[in-house]
C-alpha positions as semicolon CSV with decimal commas, in nm:
position;residue;x (nm);y (nm);z (nm)
1;M;1,180;-0,111;2,032
2;S;1,426;-0,254;1,781
3;S;1,574;-0,007;1,536
4;R;1,472;-0,223;1,240
5;A;1,108;-0,243;1,350
6;S;1,102;0,129;1,423
7;R;1,178;0,194;1,054
8;A;0,876;-0,004;0,939
9;L;0,553;0,177;0,866
10;V;0,195;0,078;0,792
11;V;-0,010;0,323;0,587
12;V;-0,383;0,289;0,536
13;T;-0,603;0,447;0,274
14;S;-0,948;0,378;0,137
15;V;-1,080;0,386;-0,220
16;G;-1,418;0,344;-0,383
17;T;-1,356;0,066;-0,635
18;E;-1,161;-0,257;-0,666
19;E;-0,997;-0,130;-0,985
20;E;-0,866;0,178;-0,805
21;A;-0,744;-0,036;-0,516
22;I;-0,551;-0,262;-0,754
23;R;-0,412;0,030;-0,957
24;I;-0,278;0,211;-0,650
25;S;-0,144;-0,111;-0,495
26;R;0,038;-0,222;-0,808
27;E;0,187;0,124;-0,862
28;L;0,316;0,140;-0,503
29;I;0,483;-0,199;-0,550
30;A;0,620;-0,118;-0,897
31;R;0,773;0,207;-0,771
32;R;0,919;0,019;-0,471
33;H;0,744;0,248;-0,225
34;A;0,571;-0,049;-0,060
35;A;0,663;-0,413;-0,007
36;C;0,306;-0,536;0,020
37;V;-0,047;-0,400;0,003
38;N;-0,344;-0,587;0,145
39;I;-0,676;-0,498;-0,015
40;I;-0,970;-0,549;0,218
41;S;-1,304;-0,540;0,038
42;S;-1,652;-0,458;0,160
43;V;-1,549;-0,207;0,424
44;K;-1,847;0,002;0,533
45;S;-1,751;0,363;0,602
46;I;-1,977;0,606;0,783
47;Y;-1,850;0,962;0,796
48;R;-1,947;1,328;0,789
49;W;-1,874;1,509;0,462
50;R;-1,977;1,867;0,392
51;G;-2,229;1,868;0,676
52;K;-2,400;1,541;0,581
53;I;-2,366;1,194;0,729
54;C;-2,263;0,959;0,449
55;S;-2,233;0,582;0,422
56;D;-2,033;0,405;0,152
57;S;-1,881;0,070;0,069
58;E;-1,506;0,102;0,020
59;Y;-1,185;-0,094;-0,017
60;L;-0,923;-0,051;0,254
61;L;-0,556;-0,067;0,157
62;V;-0,306;-0,172;0,425
63;I;0,035;-0,072;0,294
64;K;0,361;-0,210;0,439
65;S;0,651;0,026;0,388
66;L;0,930;0,217;0,562
67;Q;0,922;0,558;0,725
68;T;1,167;0,686;0,463
69;E;0,906;0,608;0,194
70;Y;0,610;0,785;0,358
71;D;0,616;1,099;0,141
72;L;0,638;0,888;-0,176
73;V;0,357;0,657;-0,063
74;A;0,136;0,954;0,023
75;G;0,223;1,127;-0,304
76;T;0,132;0,818;-0,507
77;I;-0,199;0,786;-0,325
78;R;-0,280;1,154;-0,390
79;E;-0,178;1,119;-0,755
80;L;-0,393;0,812;-0,826
81;S;-0,688;0,849;-0,587
82;S;-1,022;0,962;-0,723
83;Y;-1,111;1,110;-0,384
84;E;-1,099;1,485;-0,332
85;L;-0,948;1,424;0,013
86;P;-0,792;1,077;0,028
87;E;-0,748;0,911;0,364
88;I;-0,376;0,875;0,434
89;L;-0,289;0,759;0,784
90;S;0,041;0,606;0,893
91;F;0,135;0,399;1,194
92;A;0,490;0,328;1,308
93;V;0,562;-0,039;1,377
94;K;0,688;-0,080;1,733
95;K;0,752;-0,453;1,712
96;G;0,765;-0,691;1,420
97;D;0,914;-1,019;1,314
98;P;1,276;-0,942;1,221
99;G;1,255;-1,159;0,910
100;F;0,942;-0,979;0,789
101;I;1,091;-0,634;0,859
102;G;1,403;-0,742;0,667
103;W;1,183;-0,853;0,377
104;I;1,014;-0,511;0,369
105;E;1,356;-0,343;0,362
106;S;1,491;-0,566;0,085
107;S;1,172;-0,526;-0,120
108;L;1,217;-0,149;-0,118
109;D;1,589;-0,158;-0,198
110;K;1,619;0,062;-0,504
111;T;1,990;-0,016;-0,544
112;G;1,915;-0,367;-0,667
113;P;1,912;-0,455;-1,035
114;P;1,615;-0,337;-1,243
115;P;1,390;-0,599;-1,405
116;A;1,533;-0,777;-1,708
117;E;1,471;-0,590;-2,034
118;D;1,219;-0,849;-2,149
119;E;1,043;-0,853;-1,812
120;E;0,867;-0,541;-1,691
121;E;0,791;-0,540;-1,317
122;D;0,417;-0,505;-1,369
123;E;0,416;-0,805;-1,604
124;V;0,517;-1,043;-1,326
125;F;0,195;-0,975;-1,136
126;V;0,046;-1,308;-1,032
127;D;-0,305;-1,330;-0,894
128;L;-0,274;-1,608;-0,637
129;D;-0,652;-1,629;-0,607
130;D;-0,643;-1,806;-0,945
131;T;-0,381;-2,058;-0,835
132;L;-0,500;-2,165;-0,492
133;Y;-0,785;-2,388;-0,605
């Protein structure tokens, strides 16, 4: 296992609405706790909660980060999640493309320059779904 890949971490969580998924994702990126968050819609969850079997449609967030950021990622999820008990599971990356792992590391580098004064980080959000067609 390469030492760079062993630093990488994937965290998953689920939320009930697209708006919540986007809010948590954007905040993780803005705070530089995650390099990328994939939002997977229409996930069907079946689970036991308070003695009852429940079934819900949810959004699954797949968060690419580093092990050093886990506590901050988990804290942000707890802060912004509407769930009483948010799912927060992490998986260490055993192998990964070195270029991609390097991109994760550079995306989370908090020593880099802040955004320009006239350009807030959350204002540069581009929805590629609108530009692909």
